[in-house]
N, C-alpha and C positions, 0 to 999 in steps of 0.2 A: 532774382526777384523773390524767391522763397525766403532767403536770408533777410532781405529788406523788410518783408512782411512780418517776419519774426521780431525784428527790432520794433516795428510799429506796434505789434501786439504787446510787447513789454512796456511800451509807453502808455497804452490805454487800458490794460486789463484791470488795473486797480484804480483807474480814474473814476471818481464819483459821478461825473457827468455822463460817462459812457454807461455805467451800471444803471443809473436812473433813467436815462432816455431810452435805453434798450428795453428796460423793464416796462416803461410806460407804453412803448410801441407794442410789445407783445400783449400786455393787458388791454390796451385800447382795441387791438384787432379782435381779440376774443370777446370782449365786452360788447363792442358795437354789433358784431354779428349775432350775438346772443339776444341783444335788444331787438334787432330786426326779426329774429326768429320768434320771440315772444309777441311782438307787435302783429306779425302775420297770423299767429295762432289765435291770439285773444281779441284782435280787433278786426282785421281784414276778413278772416274766415267767418266772422259773425254776420258779415254783410252779404246777403244773398246775391246781389248784383255782381259782386267780385268773382263769384264762381264762373260767370260767363266770360270773364276776361283772363282769369288765372286758372290754369289746369295744373293741379299738383302744387307742391311746395317749392319755393325758390331755393330750398336747401336739398332737394332731391339731386342725385348725382348728375342728372341731365342739365341742371342749371346751377349747381352749387359753385362751380368754378367761376362763373360770371358774377354770382352774388358776392362771394367772399373777396374777389378781386376788386370789385367796385367799392364796397364799403371799407375794406382795409386800406384802400389807397388814400383815404382821408388823413391817415396818420403818417404819410411819407414825409411830411415836414419834419418829423422828429429825427430820423437818421440824417437828413440833409442838414438840419440845425446842428447836430453833433459834428458833422464834417466841417461846418463853418467854424465852430468853436476850436476844434482840433487844428485845423489849418491856420486859423488866425493866431492861435497860441504859438505856433512855430515862429511867426514873425515877431510877436510881442516879446517873447523870451529869447529871441535870437538863436533858437536851436537849429534853424535851417542853416545858419552860417556854420555852426559847429559840425553839422552833418557834412557839409561841403569841405570844411577844413579836414575832417576825418577821412576824406577820400571820395565822397560821393560827387558825381557830376550834377549839374543843375537839372539835366534831363532825368537822371536817376531819382532825384528828389521828387520831381513831378510824377514820374512813372509809378512810384510807390503810393502816392496820394491817389492817382487814378485807379490803381489796383485796389486801394481801400474803398473807393467809390463803388467799384464793381463788387467787391466782397460784401459791402453793406447792402447793395441791391439784391444780390443772391441770397444773403441771409434773410432779408425781409421777405423775399419770395418764398423761401423755405417755410417761414412761419405761416404764410398764407396757404401754402399747400397742405401743411399739417392741419390748419384750421378747417380747410375744405374737406379733408378726410374725416375729421371728427364730426362735423355737422352732417356730411353726407352719410356717414355710417349710422348716425342716430335717426336719420329720416326713414330708414327701413327700405330704401330704394336699392336697386341693383347698381353695382359699381359701373361707372361710365366715365369716359374722357371727353364726352361731348362738351364743347365750349372751353376746352383746356387752353385754347389759344389766348384766352383772357389772362391766364397766368403769365404768358409771355408779354402781353401788353402791360401788365402790372410791373413786371421786371423792367421793361423799357421806361415806364414812367418813373420808377424808383431811380434808375440810372440817370435819367434826365435831370431830376431834382438834385441828385448828388453832383452831377457835372456843373450845374448852375452854382451850387454851393461852393465848389472849388474855384470856379472862375471868379465869383464875387470876392472870395477871400484873397485871391491873388491880386485883384484890382485894388482892394481897399486896405487889406493887411491889418486892420485894427478890429479886434473882436467885436466890440460893442457896435461900431459903425457897420461892420459887415453883417451882423445879425439883423440890425435895423433895416439895412438896404435890402437884404434877402426878403424880409417880410413885406416891405414897402413895394418892391418890384412885383412880388407875387400878387398882392392885392391890386396893384395898378394893372397888371396884365389881365387879371380876371375881370376887372371893370371894362377894359377895352374889348375883351373877348365878348362880353355880354352885349356891348354896343354893336359890335360887328355881327353878332347873331341876329339882332333886331334889324340891322341893315339888310342881311341876307333874306330875312322874312319879307321885308318891304319890297326888295327887288323881285322876289319870286311872285309876290302878289300883284305888283304893278306891271311887271314886264314879262311875267311867265318864264323867267330865267332862273334856273336852280343852280346856284354857285356853291351848294352845300353850306355848312356852318362856317362862315369866314373866320370866326373866332378860333376855330380849331387849327388854323394855320400859324398861330403864334407859337413862340418857342416852348413854353411850358404847357400850354393848352393842347399842343399837338398830341402828346402822349395821353393827356387827360381825355381827349375826345375819342380815344379807342375803347375806353371803358364806359359802358352804359348800364343804367339801372335795370335790375331784373323786373322792375315794375313799369318799365317804359311802355308796355302795351296799354296802360291806362290812358296814354295820350294818343292812342291809335286813331281816334276820330279827328285829331288835328293834323294828321299826316298830310292832308291835302294842301295845307298852308305852310307847314314847316319844311325847311330845306332837308333833303335826303342826305344821309351819311355817305361819305366817300372814304371808306376806311383805307383803301390802298393809297390814295393820295395823301391822307393824313399820316399814314405810316411812313411814307417817303419823306415827308416834312420832318417827322420826329427823328428819323435816322440821320437826316441831313443836319439837323440842329446839333446832334451829338458830335458829329464831325466838326462842325463850326466851333463848338465849345472846346473841343480838344485842341484844335489848331490855335485858337485864341489863347488858351491857357499855356500852350507850348511857347508861343511867341512871347508872351508876357514874362515867363520865368527865364527865358534865354536872353531877353533883351534888357530887362530891368536891373537896377542896382540891387545888390544884396543888402 
């Protein structure tokens, strides 16, 4: 596997798309968290009422892991988009056939792409950890790993997005169509998720039955639902009408979906024509 990953690295290390999208991801993570930091300092802190709801800064080490994980996750579309492009190019330029002619099995071809999905997820997570350390250090608070599980949730979300990207690329195989389908599906699922959220609110209000946020049981929103805003306490007064979070159930769904994506991708690459 290491040798296969080295071959993949040779393919992408000088690829302009890889350099640009990776740079945009790192810049986006740092810039977005800095904007939140400035907004908290210059706007929220100026409102006296906010001090009753927020104790300390969201970038103190007690909360920084939750904060950077939540806001950094907005940019996980970029590494997923890069995977769509790289995977689709394999089919567009027939390099997947050449790899198999050179001795790779179909499953080895898939394994190295799945390994790339994991590497991209871990790389994105490392960027977020470094960002958390930077902002936590500048807050003047004592080092803490409180809330560090949010880093794991971020990694799970990154892996989910990457697995969806690979699956769509295998199903469509054309770069432009795959990119369009990836964005269309993401928008569609978010829309359905919002409708399911309102349905859950209605069920709780009318039947006093809390089914949690039903939108979080969808494939990409399952991992989304594990990451919550550090300013969520502002909605504390509405907790009596909003569905309560069920993180363990949502986590189970998120892990199950990854298994489904893997099995679906495996079946597609083994059964389809080259």
